[in-house]
VEXDREN-2710 file (C-alpha; in Angstrom, 1 decimal):
% VEXDREN-2710
k/r/px/py/pz
1/MET/-8.0/2.5/-24.2
2/ALA/-10.0/2.6/-21.0
3/GLU/-10.4/6.0/-19.3
4/SER/-10.4/6.3/-15.6
5/SER/-9.5/8.9/-13.0
6/GLY/-7.9/6.4/-10.8
7/ALA/-7.4/6.4/-7.0
8/LEU/-4.1/8.3/-7.4
9/GLU/-5.4/11.0/-9.7
10/GLY/-3.7/14.3/-8.9
11/VAL/-0.6/12.7/-7.5
12/ARG/2.6/13.6/-9.5
13/VAL/5.4/11.1/-9.4
14/ILE/9.0/12.1/-10.4
15/ASP/10.4/8.9/-11.7
16/LEU/14.2/8.7/-11.9
17/THR/14.2/4.9/-12.3
18/ARG/15.3/2.5/-15.0
19/VAL/15.5/-1.2/-15.8
20/MET/12.9/-3.2/-13.8
21/SER/12.4/-2.6/-10.1
22/GLY/11.8/1.1/-10.2
23/PRO/9.8/1.2/-13.5
24/TYR/7.6/-1.6/-12.1
25/CYS/6.9/0.5/-9.0
26/THR/6.1/3.7/-10.9
27/MET/4.0/1.8/-13.5
28/MET/1.8/0.5/-10.6
29/LEU/1.4/4.1/-9.4
30/GLY/0.6/5.3/-13.0
31/ASP/-1.9/2.5/-13.5
32/MET/-3.8/3.9/-10.5
33/GLY/-4.0/7.4/-12.0
34/ALA/-0.8/9.1/-10.9
35/ASP/0.9/11.5/-13.3
36/VAL/4.3/9.7/-13.7
37/ILE/7.1/11.8/-15.2
38/LYS/9.9/9.6/-16.4
39/VAL/13.2/11.6/-16.2
40/GLU/15.7/10.1/-18.7
41/LEU/19.3/10.8/-19.7
42/PRO/19.3/12.8/-23.0
43/GLY/20.1/10.6/-26.1
44/LYS/20.1/7.4/-24.1
45/GLY/17.2/7.0/-21.7
46/ASP/16.3/4.0/-19.8
47/ASP/18.9/1.2/-20.2
48/THR/16.2/-1.2/-21.3
49/ARG/15.3/0.8/-24.4
50/GLY/18.2/-1.0/-26.1
51/TRP/17.7/-4.4/-24.5
52/GLY/16.8/-7.2/-26.9
53/PRO/16.0/-9.1/-28.9
54/PRO/13.1/-9.3/-29.1
55/PHE/12.1/-5.9/-30.3
56/VAL/8.7/-4.7/-31.6
57/GLU/9.3/-3.5/-35.1
58/ARG/7.2/-1.8/-37.7
59/PRO/8.2/-0.7/-41.2
60/GLY/9.7/2.8/-41.4
61/VAL/9.8/3.5/-37.6
62/PRO/12.5/2.9/-34.9
63/ARG/12.1/-0.4/-33.2
64/GLU/11.2/-0.6/-29.5
65/SER/12.4/-3.1/-26.9
66/ALA/9.8/-5.6/-25.7
67/TYR/11.4/-5.4/-22.2
68/TYR/11.1/-1.6/-22.0
69/LEU/7.5/-1.7/-23.3
70/SER/6.5/-4.2/-20.6
71/VAL/6.9/-1.9/-17.6
72/ASN/6.6/1.7/-18.8
73/ARG/2.9/2.4/-19.7
74/ASN/1.1/5.3/-18.1
75/LYS/4.2/7.5/-18.0
76/ARG/5.4/10.7/-19.7
77/SER/9.1/11.0/-20.7
78/ILE/11.3/14.1/-20.3
79/GLU/15.0/14.2/-21.2
80/VAL/17.1/15.8/-18.4
81/ASP/20.8/15.8/-17.6
82/LEU/20.9/16.0/-13.9
83/LYS/24.6/16.9/-13.9
84/SER/24.0/20.1/-15.8
85/ASP/22.9/23.4/-14.3
86/GLU/19.8/23.5/-16.6
87/GLY/19.0/19.9/-15.7
88/ARG/19.2/20.6/-12.0
89/GLU/16.9/23.6/-12.4
90/ILE/14.4/21.4/-14.1
91/PHE/14.7/18.8/-11.4
92/TRP/14.0/21.3/-8.6
93/LYS/10.9/22.6/-10.5
94/LEU/9.7/19.0/-10.9
95/ILE/10.2/18.6/-7.1
96/ASP/8.2/21.7/-6.4
97/SER/5.4/20.4/-8.6
98/GLY/5.6/16.8/-7.3
99/ASP/4.3/14.6/-4.5
100/VAL/6.6/11.5/-4.9
101/LEU/10.1/10.9/-6.0
102/VAL/11.3/7.4/-6.9
103/GLU/14.9/6.5/-7.7
104/ASN/16.9/3.3/-8.0
105/PHE/20.4/4.6/-8.6
106/SER/23.3/3.0/-6.8
107/PRO/23.3/4.0/-3.1
108/GLY/25.0/7.4/-2.7
109/THR/24.5/8.6/-6.3
110/MET/21.7/11.0/-5.5
111/GLN/23.7/12.4/-2.5
112/ARG/26.7/13.0/-4.7
113/LEU/24.5/15.0/-7.1
114/GLY/23.2/17.0/-4.2
115/LEU/19.7/15.6/-4.8
116/GLY/19.5/13.1/-1.9
117/PRO/16.7/12.8/0.6
118/ASP/18.2/15.3/3.0
119/GLU/18.3/18.1/0.4
120/VAL/15.0/17.3/-1.3
121/LEU/13.0/16.9/1.9
122/ALA/14.5/20.1/3.3
123/ARG/13.1/21.9/0.3
124/LYS/9.8/20.1/0.3
125/PRO/9.1/18.3/3.6
126/GLU/5.7/17.0/2.5
127/LEU/7.3/15.0/-0.4
128/VAL/7.5/11.1/-0.3
129/TYR/11.0/10.1/-1.4
130/CYS/11.6/6.4/-2.2
131/SER/14.9/4.7/-3.0
132/ILE/14.9/1.2/-4.4
133/SER/18.2/-0.7/-4.3
134/GLY/19.7/-4.2/-4.3
135/PHE/20.8/-4.4/-0.6
136/GLY/19.4/-1.2/1.0
137/GLN/21.0/2.2/1.5
138/THR/23.1/1.3/4.5
139/GLY/25.0/-1.7/5.8
140/PRO/28.0/-3.8/4.8
141/ALA/26.6/-4.9/1.4
142/SER/24.9/-1.6/0.5
143/LYS/27.5/-0.7/-2.1
144/ARG/27.5/-4.1/-3.9
145/PRO/26.1/-4.1/-7.4
146/ALA/22.9/-6.0/-7.6
147/TYR/20.9/-7.7/-10.4
148/ASP/17.8/-9.9/-10.0
149/LEU/19.8/-13.2/-10.4
150/ILE/22.3/-12.2/-7.7
151/ILE/19.6/-11.3/-5.2
152/GLN/17.6/-14.5/-5.9
153/GLY/20.7/-16.5/-5.0
154/MET/21.6/-14.5/-1.9
155/SER/18.1/-14.3/-0.5
156/GLY/17.7/-18.1/-0.3
157/MET/15.0/-18.1/-2.9
158/MET/17.0/-20.2/-5.4
159/SER/17.9/-22.7/-2.7
160/VAL/14.2/-23.7/-2.3
161/THR/13.4/-23.6/-6.0
162/GLY/14.1/-26.2/-8.6
163/PRO/15.3/-29.8/-8.5
164/PRO/17.2/-31.1/-5.5
165/ASP/20.4/-31.4/-7.4
166/GLY/20.8/-27.8/-8.3
167/PRO/19.4/-24.3/-7.6
168/THR/17.0/-22.7/-10.1
169/LYS/16.0/-19.1/-10.6
170/LEU/12.4/-18.1/-11.2
171/GLY/11.3/-17.5/-14.8
172/VAL/10.5/-13.9/-14.1
173/PRO/12.7/-11.3/-12.3
174/ILE/10.9/-11.8/-9.0
175/ALA/13.5/-9.9/-6.9
176/ASP/13.1/-6.8/-9.1
177/ILE/9.3/-7.0/-9.3
178/ALA/8.8/-7.6/-5.6
179/ALA/11.0/-4.6/-4.7
180/GLY/8.9/-2.5/-7.0
181/MET/5.7/-3.8/-5.6
182/PHE/6.8/-3.3/-2.0
183/GLY/8.0/0.2/-3.0
184/ALA/4.6/1.1/-4.4
185/PHE/2.9/-0.2/-1.3
186/ALA/5.2/1.8/0.9
187/ILE/4.6/4.9/-1.2
188/VAL/0.9/4.7/-1.1
189/SER/1.1/4.1/2.7
190/ALA/3.3/7.2/3.1
191/LEU/0.9/9.3/1.0
192/PHE/-1.9/8.2/3.3
193/HIS/0.2/9.2/6.3
194/GLN/1.0/12.5/4.6
195/GLN/-2.6/13.3/4.1
196/ARG/-3.2/12.9/7.8
197/SER/0.0/14.5/9.1
198/GLY/1.1/16.8/6.4
199/LYS/4.6/15.3/6.6
200/GLY/6.4/13.4/3.9
201/GLN/9.1/10.8/4.6
202/TYR/12.0/8.8/3.2
203/ILE/11.5/5.2/2.1
204/ASP/14.4/2.7/1.8
205/THR/13.3/-0.5/0.1
206/SER/15.5/-3.3/-1.3
207/MET/15.5/-6.3/-3.5
208/LEU/17.1/-8.4/-0.8
209/GLY/14.5/-7.4/1.8
210/GLY/11.7/-8.1/-0.6
211/GLN/12.9/-11.6/-1.3
212/VAL/13.5/-12.5/2.3
213/ALA/10.0/-11.3/3.1
214/LEU/8.6/-13.6/0.4
215/LEU/10.3/-16.6/1.9
216/SER/7.2/-16.9/4.2
217/TYR/6.7/-20.5/5.3
218/GLN/10.1/-21.5/4.0
219/ALA/11.6/-19.1/6.6
220/ALA/9.1/-20.4/9.2
221/ILE/10.4/-24.0/8.5
222/TYR/13.9/-22.8/9.2
223/PHE/12.9/-20.8/12.3
224/ALA/11.1/-23.9/13.7
225/THR/13.9/-26.4/13.0
226/ARG/17.0/-24.4/12.5
227/GLU/17.8/-26.7/9.6
228/VAL/18.2/-26.0/5.9
229/PRO/14.9/-26.4/4.2
230/PRO/15.4/-28.9/1.3
231/SER/14.4/-28.1/-2.2
232/THR/11.3/-30.2/-2.9
233/TRP/11.2/-29.2/-6.6
234/ASN/7.6/-28.8/-7.6
235/ALA/6.3/-30.5/-4.4
236/HIS/5.0/-28.6/-1.3
237/PRO/7.3/-29.1/1.7
238/ILE/4.3/-29.3/4.2
239/VAL/1.2/-30.4/2.2
240/ALA/0.8/-33.6/0.1
241/PRO/-0.1/-34.5/-2.6
242/TYR/0.6/-30.9/-3.7
243/GLN/2.9/-31.0/-6.8
244/THR/3.3/-31.6/-10.5
245/PHE/2.7/-35.2/-11.8
246/PRO/3.4/-36.7/-15.2
247/THR/0.3/-37.9/-17.1
248/HIS/-0.2/-40.0/-20.2
249/ASP/0.4/-37.0/-22.5
250/GLY/2.1/-34.3/-20.4
251/PHE/1.9/-32.9/-16.8
252/VAL/-0.7/-31.8/-14.3
253/ASN/-0.7/-29.9/-11.1
254/ILE/-2.8/-31.0/-8.2
255/ALA/-3.3/-29.4/-4.7
256/VAL/-4.8/-31.8/-2.1
257/GLY/-4.7/-29.2/0.6
258/ASN/-6.5/-31.0/3.4
259/ASP/-7.8/-34.4/4.5
260/GLY/-11.2/-33.7/3.1
261/LEU/-9.8/-33.1/-0.3
262/TRP/-7.8/-36.4/0.1
263/ALA/-11.0/-38.3/0.5
264/LYS/-12.5/-36.6/-2.6
265/PHE/-9.3/-37.2/-4.6
266/THR/-9.1/-40.9/-3.8
267/ALA/-12.8/-41.4/-4.7
268/ALA/-12.5/-39.5/-8.0
269/MET/-9.3/-41.3/-9.1
270/GLY/-10.4/-44.8/-8.1
271/LEU/-8.0/-44.9/-5.2
272/GLU/-10.5/-45.6/-2.4
273/ASP/-8.2/-48.4/-1.0
274/TYR/-5.7/-45.7/0.0
275/ARG/-8.1/-43.3/1.6
276/ASP/-7.7/-44.7/5.1
277/ASP/-4.3/-46.3/4.5
278/PRO/-2.3/-45.6/7.8
279/ARG/0.5/-44.1/5.6
280/PHE/-1.8/-41.6/3.9
281/LYS/-5.0/-41.0/5.9
282/ASP/-3.8/-37.7/7.2
283/ASN/-1.4/-35.0/5.9
284/GLU/1.3/-35.8/8.4
285/GLY/1.4/-39.3/7.1
286/ARG/1.3/-38.3/3.5
287/ILE/4.3/-35.9/3.9
288/THR/6.2/-38.5/6.0
289/ASN/5.6/-41.2/3.3
290/LEU/5.7/-38.9/0.3
291/ALA/7.9/-41.2/-1.9
292/GLU/5.3/-44.0/-1.6
293/LEU/2.4/-41.6/-2.1
294/VAL/4.0/-40.3/-5.3
295/GLU/4.3/-43.8/-6.7
296/VAL/0.6/-44.4/-6.1
297/VAL/-0.5/-41.2/-7.8
298/GLU/1.9/-41.5/-10.7
299/GLN/0.6/-45.0/-11.4
300/ALA/-3.0/-43.7/-11.4
301/PHE/-2.2/-40.8/-13.7
302/SER/0.0/-42.8/-16.1
303/THR/-2.9/-44.0/-18.3
304/ARG/-4.9/-40.8/-18.2
305/THR/-4.5/-37.6/-20.2
306/THR/-4.0/-34.3/-18.5
307/ALA/-7.5/-33.1/-19.8
308/ALA/-9.2/-36.1/-18.4
309/ILE/-7.6/-35.8/-15.0
310/VAL/-8.4/-32.1/-14.7
311/SER/-12.0/-32.7/-15.8
312/THR/-12.5/-35.5/-13.3
313/LEU/-10.9/-33.5/-10.4
314/ASP/-12.9/-30.4/-11.3
315/GLN/-16.1/-32.4/-11.0
316/ALA/-15.0/-33.7/-7.7
317/GLY/-14.0/-30.3/-6.4
318/VAL/-10.3/-31.1/-6.1
319/PRO/-7.9/-28.3/-7.2
320/SER/-6.0/-29.2/-10.3
321/GLY/-4.8/-27.6/-13.5
322/PRO/-2.7/-27.9/-16.6
323/ILE/0.7/-26.2/-17.1
324/TYR/0.1/-23.6/-19.8
325/THR/2.5/-22.0/-22.2
326/LEU/2.0/-18.2/-22.6
327/PRO/-0.1/-18.6/-25.8
328/GLU/-2.4/-20.8/-23.8
329/VAL/-2.5/-18.4/-20.9
330/PHE/-3.7/-15.5/-23.0
331/THR/-6.3/-17.6/-24.8
332/ASP/-7.7/-19.1/-21.6
333/GLN/-11.3/-18.2/-21.1
334/GLN/-10.8/-17.0/-17.5
335/ALA/-7.8/-14.9/-18.4
336/GLN/-9.7/-13.3/-21.2
337/HIS/-12.7/-12.7/-19.0
338/MET/-10.3/-10.9/-16.6
339/GLN/-8.8/-8.9/-19.5
340/MET/-5.3/-10.0/-18.7
341/GLU/-4.2/-8.9/-22.2
342/ARG/-5.0/-5.3/-23.1
343/THR/-4.2/-3.2/-26.1
344/MET/-2.9/0.3/-26.4
345/ASN/-2.0/2.6/-29.3
346/HIS/1.7/3.4/-29.4
347/PRO/2.7/6.6/-31.2
348/THR/5.0/4.8/-33.7
349/LEU/4.2/1.1/-33.4
350/GLY/0.4/1.3/-33.6
351/GLU/-1.6/-1.2/-31.5
352/ILE/0.5/-3.2/-29.1
353/SER/-0.5/-5.5/-26.2
354/THR/0.2/-5.2/-22.5
355/THR/-0.7/-7.3/-19.4
356/GLY/-3.9/-6.4/-17.6
357/PHE/-4.4/-5.7/-13.9
358/PRO/-4.3/-8.3/-11.1
359/PHE/-7.2/-6.6/-9.2
360/ALA/-10.5/-4.9/-9.9
361/MET/-11.8/-1.8/-8.0
362/SER/-15.4/-0.8/-8.2
363/ASP/-15.0/3.0/-7.8
364/SER/-11.4/3.9/-8.9
365/PRO/-10.1/1.2/-11.2
366/ALA/-6.7/1.0/-12.8
367/SER/-6.5/1.9/-16.5
368/VAL/-4.2/2.0/-19.5
369/ARG/-4.2/5.7/-20.4
370/LEU/-0.8/6.2/-22.0
371/PRO/1.5/3.8/-24.0
372/PRO/5.2/3.5/-23.0
373/PRO/6.6/6.9/-24.1
374/LEU/9.2/7.6/-26.7
375/LEU/12.5/9.0/-25.3
376/GLY/11.8/12.6/-24.5
377/GLU/8.3/12.5/-26.1
378/HIS/6.8/14.9/-23.5
379/THR/9.8/17.1/-22.8
380/GLU/8.3/20.3/-24.2
381/GLU/4.9/19.6/-22.8
382/ILE/6.3/19.1/-19.3
383/LEU/8.6/22.1/-19.5
384/ARG/5.6/24.3/-20.4
385/GLU/3.7/23.0/-17.4
386/LEU/6.7/24.0/-15.2
387/GLY/6.6/27.5/-16.7
388/MET/9.9/27.1/-18.6
END
């Protein structure tokens, strides 16, 4: 495994999260060098430890959930019952030693335990305290239970995804992941503020807020027209041709993002007669006459293979690409060059794989230092560090 100090070396994160949104947030902080202490319920731990199949299994050792393994690297695990006197003593010692607390319990849970932001920040004003929830900590929907699918629907994300005849969720838990990413961004921003001011603060971030923020130009279309943006399936609502097309042996994505690329596209695909066609010569015309445009492109692609189309458009400088399965993703030369599959040594499973990092930093890179911990694996080690 790579060794790196990381930009957040020396920052201790008290991680009271489970499932996806919180663990994704704290994994991001751990990847950048933070010491993430995952506080788990004795004998049970993170809910996702039991989620499966699939499980990663090796002879003679307990199996581990693939879901859990995906978002819990670079953390240490300690078993603590926050409802017991001993557990609360450990919690407060962790707070005294920490810089950040992250939790994603149902709103109000930490307050009922006497461990809410008011109590914690009164004891340690310089701490950064982050709560991640479905709908936020306040407001009429704050007490509603929330899972990724529910938020994808209520945020409008599903209404602009999939075929026109029915909503479709994304293939990854984007509401969970985005909430974790926004949480990590807010935490690092708060740490920067803390370094300048000496003051910590409370962060309230939500899955709903994250999804609405990601609506980007779809929200802009609504603000401009005050009409419901239609689902365009795999087509772009503003740029054309920018979508998935069938080929002789499969499918291909093309992205003709401007009129200059349209000229290159028509020349490369033998469609010169359509370059200056009044219906298609500019993007406004291509969007207005999208149905006719799709017919032209589908006819041109129907006798060509995906590989041939991609090769031709690559040579012409027109963005295009195949639609990979995951095995194809991780054997792709560029993905391998970027080390998007990395390995780590798990204490019972041996060598396992994890995704790589979506960015590279010249002086303080992210690294895989620790595999996802076993339940309570570091309890004694952490208690000794706390002087207990």
